[in-house]
MARTOR-242235 format. One record per atom (N, C-alpha, C, O, CB): residue in one letter; x, y, z. Coordinates in steps of 0.001 Angstrom, whole numbers, padded with zeros to 6 digits, always signed. Glycine has a CB too. Layout:
% MARTOR-242235
AXYZ...
//
This chain:
% MARTOR-242235
M+071301-074492+049601M+070257-074124+048645M+069049-073540+049366M+068455-072559+048917M+069837-075343+047810R+068693-074161+050498R+067530-073667+051258R+067801-072265+051785R+066921-071405+051758R+067192-074622+052432R+069039-072033+052272R+069398-070711+052780R+069356-069676+051661R+068899-068553+051873R+070793-070742+053424L+069830-070047+050470L+069796-069128+049337L+068363-068772+048969L+068058-067617+048671L+070514-069739+048131F+067480-069779+048993F+066067-069555+048669F+065434-068593+049674F+064699-067685+049285F+065294-070895+048651L+065716-068790+050968L+065163-067907+052000L+065728-066496+051864L+065019-065515+052090L+065463-068464+053406L+067010-066395+051492L+067622-065084+051313L+066962-064324+050163L+066718-063122+050272L+069125-065229+051057L+066672-065020+049065L+066017-064386+047921L+064630-063882+048292L+064224-062800+047866L+065922-065365+046749I+063902-064661+049085I+062578-064244+049533I+062690-062992+050395I+061914-062050+050232I+061882-065380+050314A+063659-062980+051316A+063841-061829+052211A+064185-060575+051416A+063681-059492+051713A+064945-062118+053247V+065041-060718+050410V+065419-059568+049593V+064225-059032+048823V+064039-057820+048715V+066541-059943+048626S+063400-059954+048279S+062229-059527+047505S+061224-058789+048373S+060505-057919+047882S+061558-060729+046849L+061164-059128+049672L+060243-058449+050578L+060754-057070+050972L+059967-056171+051264L+060016-059291+051823V+062080-056905+050979V+062670-055638+051408V+062698-054626+050281V+062427-053445+050496V+064076-055860+051934L+063029-055087+049064L+063164-054154+047946L+061818-053553+047574L+060826-054279+047509L+063778-054855+046733P+061753-052247+047327P+060506-051617+046907P+060149-051998+045479P+061014-052382+044692P+060607-050104+047032A+058860-051888+045153A+058425-052157+043787A+059014-051111+042848A+059228-049961+043231A+056879-052170+043690V+059274-051535+041603V+059843-050627+040610V+058781-049618+040187V+057637-049983+039917V+060380-051412+039376A+059172-048341+040133A+058234-047305+039703A+057798-047594+038271A+058579-048090+037459A+058873-045887+039812Q+056558-047282+037979Q+056016-047588+036668Q+054782-046739+036417Q+054273-046069+037316Q+055683-049085+036548V+054315-046781+035186V+053043-046179+034819V+052047-047318+034647V+052222-048171+033776V+053164-045306+033510V+051014-047337+035464V+049986-048370+035358V+048892-047855+034438V+048259-046837+034722V+049408-048752+036762R+048670-048562+033330R+047709-048122+032320R+046406-048925+032428R+046405-050156+032451R+048314-048266+030904I+045304-048179+032492I+043959-048753+032546I+043219-048274+031310I+043170-047072+031046I+043197-048346+033867K+042647-049189+030553K+041944-048820+029329K+040438-048997+029505K+039957-050098+029775K+042446-049660+028143V+039706-047898+029350V+038240-047931+029465V+037675-047538+028109V+037798-046390+027682V+037714-046967+030609D+037058-048494+027442D+036510-048271+026108D+035116-048881+026043D+034865-049802+025266D+037435-048877+025011D+034221-048359+026861D+032841-048846+026871D+031983-047888+027688D+032451-046819+028081D+032758-050292+027450T+030753-048254+027941T+029904-047429+028791T+030375-047525+030236T+031027-048492+030630T+028426-047857+028671I+030039-046519+031007I+030416-046495+032420I+029326-047200+033216I+028180-046753+033244I+030627-045028+032932Q+029687-048298+033860Q+028744-049118+034616Q+029500-049822+035745Q+030708-049623+035874Q+028029-050158+033686P+028827-050642+036570P+029504-051239+037726P+030779-052001+037406P+031712-051998+038209P+028576-052151+038412V+030839-052653+036250V+032046-053395+035889V+033207-052426+035657V+034337-052700+036061V+031801-054259+034626S+032926-051296+035007S+033962-050279+034804S+034481-049759+036141S+035685-049593+036335S+033417-049114+033958A+033545-049504+037061A+033924-048974+038371A+034810-049963+039130A+035802-049570+039744A+032671-048646+039198E+034447-051241+039085E+035243-052256+039783E+036638-052375+039166E+037633-052481+039882E+034528-053623+039744Y+036702-052356+037849Y+037973-052466+037132Y+038903-051303+037472Y+040083-051514+037754Y+037729-052518+035620I+038383-050091+037446I+039206-048921+037758I+039655-048943+039215I+040802-048614+039519I+038434-047627+037464Q+038763-049326+040106Q+039129-049404+041526Q+040259-050401+041745Q+041213-050111+042466Q+037911-049797+042376R+040158-051563+041131R+041213-052577+041284R+042524-052090+040683R+043596-052342+041232R+040792-053903+040623G+042434-051383+039540G+043643-050869+038911G+044355-049833+039766G+045582-049834+039862G+043308-050273+037576I+043584-048953+040386I+044177-047936+041267I+044797-048593+042499I+045877-048198+042940I+043112-046896+041694N+044116-049589+043053N+044665-050306+044213N+045961-051030+043846N+046912-051055+044627N+043633-051315+044762F+045986-051616+042648F+047197-052291+042175F+048347-051298+042060F+049468-051588+042479F+046944-052975+040815A+048066-050119+041489A+049096-049084+041338A+049639-048636+042691A+050839-048416+042851A+048533-047878+040579A+048732-048505+043667A+049162-048114+045013A+050051-049183+045631A+051068-048868+046249A+047946-047856+045914D+049666-050452+045465D+050466-051556+046017D+051850-051618+045382D+052825-051999+046030D+049743-052891+045814Q+051926-051238+044105Q+053197-051296+043374Q+054025-050012+043518Q+055125-049911+042974Q+052931-051564+041902H+053481-049024+044264H+054152-047724+044406H+054440-047114+043035H+055527-046589+042792H+055465-047874+045208A+053455-047193+042150A+053595-046685+040788A+053776-045170+040787A+053379-044479+041725A+052374-047072+039946A+054385-044671+039712A+054581-043230+039580A+053253-042534+039313A+052937-041520+039936A+055582-042922+038454V+052476-043087+038380V+051154-042530+038056V+050245-043657+037579V+050703-044733+037193V+051262-041410+036966V+048943-043377+037619V+047947-044211+036949V+047526-043462+035693V+047172-042285+035754V+046707-044523+037887L+047566-044148+034553L+047144-043555+033289L+045870-044256+032832L+045894-045430+032463L+048268-043666+032205I+044747-043518+032860I+043476-044077+032407I+043205-043552+031001I+042980-042358+030804I+042303-043709+033387E+043231-044456+030032E+042894-044090+028660E+041384-044266+028498E+040851-045364+028662E+043694-044962+027612L+040713-043175+028177L+039256-043145+028263L+038600-042876+026915L+038948-041932+026206L+038821-042094+029258R+037653-043724+026588R+036758-043491+025447R+035391-044049+025831R+035233-045260+025983R+037307-044166+024115T+034404-043168+025987T+033092-043624+026446T+031993-042669+025996T+032207-041458+025942T+033077-043761+027973P+030808-043212+025669P+029671-042357+025340P+028917-041894+026580P+028008-041070+026486P+028725-043087+024413G+029297-042428+027755G+028609-042075+028997G+028234-043327+029769G+028753-044413+029511G+027355-041236+028706G+027321-043158+030727G+026918-044313+031521G+026145-043925+032757G+025476-042893+032791G+028119-045111+031916L+026243-044762+033771L+025438-044628+034983L+026042-043619+035962L+027257-043565+036152L+025290-045983+035661V+025174-042831+036571V+025624-041831+037544V+026244-042499+038760V+027272-042046+039264V+024456-040933+037976T+025620-043583+039238T+026134-044253+040445T+027554-044765+040227T+028416-044592+041088T+025212-045421+040847S+027797-045388+039091S+029145-045895+038793S+030122-044749+038582S+031286-044844+038971S+029121-046799+037548T+029653-043664+037968T+030503-042487+037765T+030964-041924+039104T+032138-041594+039270T+029750-041405+036963R+030050-041815+040050R+030412-041307+041379R+031425-042213+042068R+032344-041720+042723R+029164-041166+042252E+031275-043524+041935E+032226-044457+042543E+033618-044283+041940E+034620-044276+042656E+031747-045909+042362I+033669-044143+040625I+034954-043974+039951I+035621-042673+040379I+036818-042645+040666I+034770-043998+038427I+034842-041600+040421I+035404-040303+040809I+035894-040335+042252I+036930-039749+042566I+034360-039189+040631H+035168-041005+043124H+035631-041154+044511H+037000-041834+044539H+037902-041390+045250H+034607-041971+045349D+037154-042905+043768D+038426-043636+043754D+039552-042778+043185D+040689-042867+043649D+038289-044928+042938I+039254-041950+042188I+040272-041083+041596I+040682-039977+042571I+041869-039708+042755I+039754-040468+040283L+039689-039342+043192L+039990-038232+044100L+040755-038690+045342L+041540-037924+045900L+038701-037540+044519T+040535-039921+045776T+041193-040431+046983T+042394-041320+046668T+042994-041897+047575T+040197-041205+047824S+042745-041433+045391S+043857-042305+045006S+045176-041822+045605S+045499-040639+045499S+043971-042380+043480P+045945-042719+046232P+047267-042328+046747P+048278-042089+045624P+049330-041489+045842P+047800-043403+047693V+047946-042566+044418V+048815-042394+043247V+048177-041362+042320V+046982-041459+042043V+049043-043759+042496P+048934-040375+041832P+048366-039398+040894P+047739-040075+039677P+048269-041056+039155P+049446-038418+040438V+046611-039538+039237V+045855-040136+038132V+045835-039173+036940V+045433-038016+037061V+044400-040483+038580I+046277-039679+035795I+046170-038949+034525I+045055-039604+033724I+045033-040825+033566I+047537-038956+033722I+044126-038792+033217I+043093-039329+032333I+043329-038752+030940I+043479-037543+030762I+041646-038986+032857Y+043357-039647+029966Y+043752-039298+028598Y+042673-039785+027638Y+042493-040990+027457Y+045142-039916+028231V+041956-038844+027024V+040940-039209+026038V+041658-039528+024735V+042304-038660+024148V+039881-038061+025841T+041549-040751+024291T+042302-041239+023141T+041621-042483+022607T+040909-043137+023369T+043781-041534+023515P+041793-042856+021339P+042632-042268+020296P+041896-041163+019550P+040794-040769+019930P+043090-043344+019314T+042515-040671+018489T+041878-039663+017641T+040517-040160+017173T+040385-041290+016705T+042772-039321+016427G+039507-039305+017305G+038146-039684+016954G+037326-040148+018140G+036115-040336+018025G+038174-040757+015928A+037982-040336+019291A+037287-040802+020494A+036620-039634+021206A+036909-038472+020921A+038265-041520+021446N+035727-039954+022135N+035126-038920+022970N+034995-039410+024405N+035027-040609+024682N+033753-038507+022418A+034846-038449+025303A+034523-038742+026707A+033290-037919+027010A+033374-036844+027603A+035731-038402+027705A+032146-038435+026599A+030900-037687+026717A+030178-038044+028003A+030432-039082+028615A+029997-037954+025515S+029268-037157+028401S+028373-037403+029535S+029177-037831+030771S+029953-037037+031303S+027324-038488+029173A+029003-039063+031228A+029729-039536+032406A+031237-039429+032227A+031963-039192+033192A+029350-040974+032711G+031711-039603+030995G+033141-039490+030723G+033684-038107+031015G+034839-037963+031415G+033421-039844+029294F+032856-037081+030817F+033276-035709+031103F+033499-035520+032602F+034501-034932+033010F+032228-034703+030586Y+032573-036015+033424Y+032728-035918+034882Y+034023-036606+035321Y+034765-036082+036152Y+031507-036551+035608I+034281-037771+034758I+035472-038536+035134I+036736-037813+034691I+037703-037731+035448I+035427-039946+034523L+036734-037289+033471L+037897-036550+032962L+038240-035380+033875L+039412-035146+034171L+037630-036043+031534E+037231-034649+034321E+037470-033464+035147E+037963-033797+036551E+038441-032911+037260E+036210-032653+035244S+037856-035046+036959S+038296-035426+038308S+039779-035759+038376S+040316-035937+039469S+037496-036610+038794A+040455-035848+037233A+041844-036307+037187A+042820-035270+037747A+042549-034070+037729A+042227-036650+035759D+043951-035754+038239D+045053-034856+038604D+045545-034111+037366D+045802-032907+037410D+046219-035650+039260I+045673-034846+036261I+046018-034254+034964I+044987-034755+033959I+044799-035962+033804I+047497-034628+034516A+044314-033816+033272A+043347-034167+032233A+043975-033870+030876A+044491-032776+030647A+042001-033382+032415A+043926-034851+029980A+044587-034700+028682A+043716-035293+027581A+042875-036158+027829A+045978-035377+028691M+043935-034811+026362M+043195-035292+025208M+044117-035420+024001M+045112-034705+023879M+042023-034355+024891T+043766-036340+023119T+044462-036480+021847T+043842-035511+020838T+042637-035266+020895T+044392-037952+021328P+044633-034954+019917P+044031-034137+018864P+042942-034911+018123P+043109-036084+017790P+045107-033663+017875G+041823-034229+017874G+040722-034877+017170G+039769-035617+018085G+039010-036467+017618G+041260-035823+016161T+039787-035318+019380T+038838-035907+020329T+037932-034812+020875T+038174-033625+020654T+039581-036636+021489N+036888-035219+021590N+035975-034237+022181N+035406-034756+023492N+035476-035946+023800N+034835-033899+021205T+034838-033824+024257T+034260-034169+025553T+033100-033227+025848T+032889-032254+025123T+035330-034098+026681G+032341-033510+026915G+031218-032661+027298G+029892-033364+027150G+029793-034570+027377G+031212-031405+026480S+028851-032602+026761S+027492-033136+026586S+027073-033943+027813S+026682-035106+027712S+027411-034018+025314A+027165-033294+028969A+026999-034009+030238A+025648-033791+030899A+025498-034059+032091A+028073-033599+031185H+024656-033308+030145H+023326-033155+030731H+022762-034527+031067H+022820-035432+030234H+022376-032394+029769P+022208-034708+032289P+021703-036027+032677P+020478-036443+031868P+019600-035628+031584P+021363-036035+034154V+020432-037711+031506V+019311-038289+030760V+018971-039629+031392V+019853-040463+031601V+019654-038454+029234S+017695-039839+031698S+017254-041118+032245S+016950-042065+031093S+016304-041694+030113S+016007-040939+033161M+017428-043288+031232M+017259-044265+030165M+016254-045333+030556M+016215-045778+031703M+018592-044906+029814G+015446-045736+029592G+014495-046819+029782G+015021-048095+029158G+016205-048169+028829G+013137-046456+029188P+014167-049118+028982P+014579-050384+028381P+015129-050193+026979P+014572-049447+026174P+013414-051350+028346G+016224-050873+026700G+016820-050810+025372G+017525-049521+025065G+017870-049266+023911G+015791-051032+024364G+017755-048681+026088G+018448-047428+025866G+017545-046288+025469G+018034-045207+025139G+019473-047609+024834A+016224-046496+025489A+015304-045415+025131A+015294-044349+026219A+015434-044659+027402A+013879-045962+024905V+015127-043095+025816V+015078-041998+026775V+013760-042047+027536V+012683-042057+026939V+015250-040635+026064A+013862-042078+028873A+012660-042158+029707A+012105-040759+029960A+012852-039781+029994A+012970-042866+031049K+010788-040676+030137K+010142-039392+030402K+010224-039077+031886K+010081-039962+032729K+008669-039405+029930E+010456-037807+032197E+010520-037352+033581E+009722-036059+033703E+009564-035322+032730E+011998-037145+034040D+009219-035792+034909D+008571-034505+035098D+009633-033432+035300D+010791-033736+035588D+007594-034548+036299D+009232-032185+035149D+010177-031066+035189D+010893-030952+036533D+012073-030609+036585D+009453-029769+034889T+010177-031240+037613T+010793-031139+038940T+011922-032153+039104T+012987-031830+039629T+009738-031348+040036M+011679-033375+038652M+012711-034403+038761M+013913-034055+037892M+015053-034242+038316M+012149-035775+038364K+013678-033553+036688K+014785-033144+035819K+015634-032068+036490K+016863-032116+036448K+014249-032631+034471M+014964-031103+037105M+015674-030007+037761M+016495-030517+038942M+017626-030082+039156M+014685-028934+038230K+015919-031436+039701K+016625-031997+040859K+017905-032706+040429K+018969-032501+041014K+015716-032972+041623V+017787-033537+039408V+018946-034301+038946V+020010-033373+038368V+021201-033532+038636V+018521-035340+037895E+019562-032401+037570E+020502-031454+036959E+021242-030641+038016E+022460-030480+037937E+019763-030514+036004N+020512-030131+039003N+021141-029342+040062N+022104-030184+040887N+023167-029713+041291N+020080-028732+040968D+021724-031424+041129D+022585-032310+041920D+023906-032562+041204D+024968-032504+041825D+021874-033645+042200L+023850-032841+039907L+025068-033148+039170L+025915-031900+038932L+027143-031982+038899L+024724-033801+037842A+025270-030747+038768A+026029-029500+038644A+026797-029214+039930A+027961-028814+039894A+025090-028321+038309A+026132-029425+041071A+026801-029228+042358A+027928-030241+042549A+028965-029924+043132A+025790-029340+043510F+027717-031455+042056F+028749-032485+042146F+030010-032037+041408F+031117-032179+041929F+028234-033822+041569L+029849-031501+040206L+031004-030981+039462L+031700-029860+040223L+032927-029825+040316L+030566-030477+038085R+030901-028946+040764R+031483-027803+041483R+032223-028232+042747R+033053-027482+043261R+030393-026804+041847S+031935-029413+043246S+032572-029875+044478S+034025-030278+044277S+034792-030307+045239S+031804-031039+045045Y+034426-030595+043022Y+035815-031017+042821Y+036543-030304+041689Y+037772-030237+041710Y+035849-032474+042564V+035826-029767+040695V+036504-029123+039567V+037369-027932+040004V+038512-027838+039557V+035474-028660+038544P+036877-027012+040863P+037736-025893+041285P+038997-026351+042012P+040054-025735+041879P+036956-024957+042182K+038883-027437+042783K+040050-027927+043512K+041096-028525+042571K+042256-028691+042948K+039626-028966+044543R+040687-028841+041369R+041636-029299+040356R+042201-028125+039563R+043013-028316+038658R+040965-030298+039409G+041763-026893+039909G+042274-025704+039240G+041685-025475+037871G+042294-024800+037042G+043742-025790+039122R+040491-026032+037611R+039867-025895+036295R+038659-024968+036357R+038235-024547+037433R+039449-027268+035754N+038121-024664+035200N+037043-023687+035060N+035698-024322+035391N+035113-025019+034562N+037021-023106+033636A+035213-024081+036601A+033979-024723+037057A+032752-024223+036318A+031831-024997+036056A+033799-024500+038536S+032723-022946+035979S+031546-022397+035305S+031398-022971+033893S+030287-023269+033456S+031634-020865+035244V+032507-023125+033190V+032452-023732+031859V+032091-025209+031979V+031304-025727+031187V+033805-023563+031118A+032666-025883+032969A+032330-027294+033182A+030845-027455+033465A+030220-028403+032991A+033154-027879+034340E+030281-026541+034230E+028857-026633+034569E+027985-026430+033336E+026878-026964+033270E+028493-025601+035643S+028466-025668+032364S+027680-025455+031147S+027506-026752+030356S+026554-026886+029587S+028345-024394+030268A+028410-027696+030539A+028258-029000+029886A+027083-029771+030465A+026495-030622+029799A+029541-029823+030027V+026744-029458+031730V+025606-030107+032387V+024312-029369+032063V+023333-029985+031643V+025819-030165+033916R+024305-028081+032252R+023064-027315+032132R+022689-027014+030680R+021509-026893+030353R+023189-026019+032900E+023698-026892+029811E+023420-026529+028418E+023871-027609+027431E+023814-027404+026219E+024104-025214+028080S+024311-028739+027937S+024789-029848+027096S+025916-029437+026158S+026041-029988+025065S+023643-030408+026283K+026735-028477+026570K+027831-028039+025706K+028901-029126+025581K+029161-029890+026511K+028454-026744+026251A+029502-029163+024404A+030583-030106+024144A+031801-029324+023649A+031670-028213+023136A+030148-031191+023102F+032993-029918+023810F+034236-029189+023532F+035220-030081+022780F+035398-031253+023112F+034875-028677+024845S+035848-029506+021770S+036953-030195+021107S+038169-030167+022019S+038157-029511+023060S+037279-029545+019731D+039212-030877+021628D+040419-030896+022456D+041000-029491+022613D+041400-029114+023714D+041469-031836+021848Q+041054-028715+021534Q+041624-027368+021611Q+040722-026421+022407Q+041214-025562+023138Q+041854-026810+020204E+039414-026577+022265E+038489-025754+023045E+038612-026066+024525E+038616-025158+025357E+037046-025970+022579A+038713-027348+024859A+038859-027741+026258A+040151-027202+026852A+040184-026803+028016A+038819-029259+026389L+041217-027188+026053L+042495-026661+026523L+042407-025148+026738L+042865-024633+027758L+043618-026994+025519K+041820-024446+025781K+041712-022992+025857K+040823-022551+027011K+041090-021527+027640K+041173-022437+024551L+039763-023315+027298L+038804-022951+028344L+039201-023492+029717L+038425-023400+030669L+037423-023460+027978N+040405-024055+029823N+040921-024555+031100N+040065-025685+031672N+039777-025721+032868N+041001-023419+032105L+039666-026608+030792L+039015-027837+031234L+040004-028994+031293L+039783-029973+032005L+037855-028187+030307I+041089-028877+030545I+042167-029872+030557I+043500-029136+030605I+043554-027921+030419I+042093-030814+029302E+044576-029880+030856E+045918-029277+030926E+046760-029540+029678E+047639-028749+029337E+046654-029803+032143I+046485-030653+029001I+047422-031089+027959I+046668-031629+026747I+045661-032324+026883I+048381-032163+028508V+047174-031297+025563V+046818-031995+024331V+048091-032695+023862V+049101-032042+023598V+046240-031002+023222A+048043-034009+023758A+049238-034792+023421A+048925-035744+022271A+047849-036340+022223A+049748-035585+024657K+049872-035882+021346K+049632-036697+020154K+049636-038193+020456K+048989-038970+019753K+050677-036390+019102D+050365-038602+021501D+050398-040020+021884D+050862-040134+023333D+051118-039126+023993D+051339-040839+020935E+050968-041361+023818E+051333-041587+025219E+052703-041023+025562E+052870-040382+026599E+051304-043065+025530Q+053685-041260+024696Q+055030-040799+024994Q+055090-039274+025052Q+055790-038706+025890Q+056011-041326+023953D+054360-038625+024167D+054271-037161+024198D+053625-036708+025503D+054077-035747+026125D+053465-036631+022983L+052574-037399+025909L+051883-037059+027158L+052808-037201+028362L+052901-036292+029187L+050648-037946+027344L+053491-038340+028462L+054360-038589+029612L+055542-037622+029629L+056024-037242+030696L+054864-040036+029595A+056005-037228+028446A+057098-036241+028380A+056618-034876+028861A+057359-034155+029530A+057648-036131+026937Q+055374-034518+028520Q+054854-033211+028916Q+054588-033116+030419Q+054755-032050+031012Q+053579-032913+028155V+054176-034225+031035V+053857-034165+032465V+055083-034393+033339V+055053-034082+034530V+052794-035192+032806N+056144-034921+032780N+057335-035217+033582N+057890-033951+034237N+058129-032945+033569N+058417-035875+032709G+058087-034017+035534G+058629-032899+036289G+057600-031891+036762G+057945-030950+037478G+059628-032206+035474R+056343-032068+036378R+055302-031132+036820R+055005-031311+038308R+054968-032428+038825R+054013-031330+035995T+054800-030201+038965T+054354-030232+040351T+052841-030033+040362T+052331-029048+039829T+055079-029137+041211I+052141-030963+040964I+050681-030891+041011I+050220-030826+042457I+050918-031269+043369I+050041-032103+040290R+049045-030273+042647R+048423-030274+043967R+047341-031335+043978R+046385-031273+043205R+047839-028873+044328R+047503-032316+044868R+046529-033393+044967R+045224-032885+045574R+045169-031777+046106R+047092-034549+045803F+044187-033691+045491F+042873-033261+045978F+042877-033011+047484F+042109-032187+047980F+041817-034306+045633D+043748-033728+048217D+043815-033548+049664D+044719-032381+050074D+044935-032157+051265D+044305-034824+050312G+045246-031638+049098G+046063-030469+049398G+047558-030704+049332G+048330-029747+049289G+045723-029971+050733R+047979-031950+049322R+049409-032232+049235R+049928-031949+047828R+049154-031936+046871R+049696-033691+049626T+051221-031727+047703T+051831-031539+046395T+052642-032773+046029T+053128-033503+046893T+052719-030278+046377A+052773-032983+044735A+053550-034122+044248A+054225-033722+042942A+053683-032943+042158A+052646-035385+044046V+055414-034266+042726V+056143-034037+041478V+056040-035300+040641V+056424-036381+041086V+057642-033654+041745L+055525-035161+039436L+055351-036324+038568L+056682-036704+037929L+057374-035862+037356L+054291-036042+037480K+057026-037980+038035K+058261-038498+037448K+057892-039622+036502K+057780-040781+036904K+059261-038992+038546T+057704-039267+035241T+057222-040235+034257T+058240-040552+033169T+058033-041477+032383T+055967-039725+033624A+059323-039807+033114A+060323-040024+032056A+060966-041400+032210A+061471-041742+033279A+061412-038916+032092G+060942-042177+031146G+061595-043476+031150G+060907-044558+031966G+061443-045656+032115G+062952-043317+031645Q+059727-044263+032495Q+059027-045262+033300Q+058375-046306+032396Q+057762-045948+031390Q+057967-044592+034199P+058497-047592+032739P+057815-048616+031944P+056308-048528+032131P+055824-048147+033197P+058314-050019+032325I+055572-048884+031085I+054108-048873+031143I+053617-050304+031356I+053931-051207+030579I+053491-048258+029837T+052843-050490+032418T+052280-051802+032743T+050777-051767+032528T+050079-050986+033174T+052615-052211+034203D+050270-052599+031634D+048830-052668+031401D+048157-053449+032519D+048584-054548+032874D+048527-053315+030036Y+047090-052860+033071Y+046288-053574+034051Y+045007-054009+033347Y+044135-053190+033060Y+045984-052684+035319N+044907-055299+033076N+043818-055823+032263N+042618-056253+033105N+042740-056531+034298N+044310-056991+031439R+041485-056298+032466R+040273-056765+033133R+040369-058255+033416R+040987-059006+032662R+039030-056461+032280S+039756-058667+034503S+039673-060093+034804S+038681-060740+033838S+037928-060044+033158S+039247-060333+036290L+038682-062068+033780L+037744-062788+032915L+036305-062481+033328L+035432-062310+032478L+038007-064313+032972K+036067-062413+034634K+034718-062088+035124K+034279-060719+034631K+033142-060547+034191K+034675-062130+036662E+035181-059743+034704E+034849-058386+034273E+034616-058324+032767E+033762-057569+032303E+035962-057417+034671Q+035370-059116+031998Q+035166-059143+030553Q+033789-059702+030210Q+033095-059169+029344Q+036260-059975+029872I+033397-060777+030892I+032090-061391+030619I+030961-060477+031057I+030017-060242+030303I+031969-062747+031327L+031058-059955+032289L+030004-059079+032801L+029927-057780+032000L+028839-057250+031773L+030245-058768+034284G+031077-057272+031574G+031085-056061+030767G+030318-056236+029472G+029655-055310+029003G+032500-055645+030468F+030409-057435+028891F+029644-057735+027675F+028155-057836+027979F+027325-057323+027228F+030139-059042+027037L+027821-058498+029079L+026410-058741+029401L+025665-057486+029831L+024467-057368+029575L+026307-059772+030490V+026360-056528+030489V+025660-055343+030984V+025531-054257+029922V+024880-053239+030157V+026379-054788+032193D+026148-054462+028752D+025910-053524+027654D+024407-053460+027402D+023755-054496+027273D+026685-053953+026354H+023844-052226+027329H+022386-052106+027291H+021779-052762+026052H+020643-053234+026100H+021987-050644+027339N+022523-052798+024942N+022001-053460+023740N+021924-054967+023934N+020947-055609+023548N+022876-053134+022525V+022978-055523+024542V+022990-056969+024795V+021948-057322+025842V+021239-058319+025705V+024390-057439+025252A+021850-056497+026906A+020878-056766+027965A+019449-056741+027417A+018629-057585+027778A+021027-055741+029101F+019155-055786+026556F+017816-055710+025967F+017541-056925+025085F+016432-057460+025083F+017661-054417+025149L+018563-057361+024329L+018401-058535+023476L+018108-059776+024310L+017246-060582+023957L+019655-058756+022623I+018842-059927+025438I+018602-061072+026316I+017194-060999+026909I+016504-062014+027005I+019660-061124+027443L+016775-059806+027304L+015427-059607+027849L+014372-059952+026816L+013370-060592+027136L+015243-058160+028323A+014592-059531+025572A+013639-059825+024503A+013553-061327+024232A+012466-061873+024037A+014035-059084+023223I+014718-061988+024222I+014734-063450+023994I+013976-064148+025107I+013202-065073+024862I+016193-063993+023915G+014211-063686+026365G+013509-064292+027498G+012004-064091+027411G+011234-065006+027700G+014026-063717+028802A+011579-062878+027008A+010146-062612+026879A+009502-063469+025795A+008404-063997+025964A+009912-061141+026577I+010225-063593+024660I+009704-064430+023561I+009625-065888+023998I+008669-066592+023673I+010598-064301+022298S+010646-066336+024743S+010650-067727+025223S+009464-067997+026155S+008809-069034+026055S+011975-068037+025954L+009198-067051+027061L+008057-067207+027958L+006728-067220+027189L+005809-067971+027517L+008049-066082+028996Y+006655-066369+026158Y+005435-066317+025355Y+005198-067644+024627Y+004213-067783+023902Y+005513-065163+024341
//
């Protein structure tokens, strides 16, 4: 019995992980908890030798610092990353647009939209903070250059993408497809995976890869309990409410 147990352990160490689609669901603002969750999900996919990472994205935007961290993880991911704006009626606005454009494959569900990526500084409670013209220009130029640093390497339209920053332009799924901001409009996950199956893509580091998604099982990578709690607390509405309660208590 002991020999059989050791043999099973040895076999499990030798056999490679089963190919799969690792699904990450982001349905909130982009903040440090989102960045940590996506990073862990990509690392998990790499450890499992997954076929692709599928990030289902719905967000009104978020923090620039967290957006940059997420994009770094996507661009350097050893596993190809598909970002899919879904479900119908969802959007990937502001920070979500930057993240969508960083994907190996960018896709949207019919009836979704993206863009409106002009930077806005937020004050307490989500109020728009005032900035001088020089600071606005600095931030806008920095983020426009950030987009230009990776969008062309993904084979997408950098000038149109930049208009989402400088002119706050937004795009429907069909407009994004026509203007070469995304590759696919898919009605659901199975349609998406069928459309990408067999595609040859060029990774950000210049290597090529063939996507093999047909018949692959989908594994959900869920947030940890810590991430669920922190994700609730860092919501700007909840944070402002806690701040207000604390101020009233002190008073």
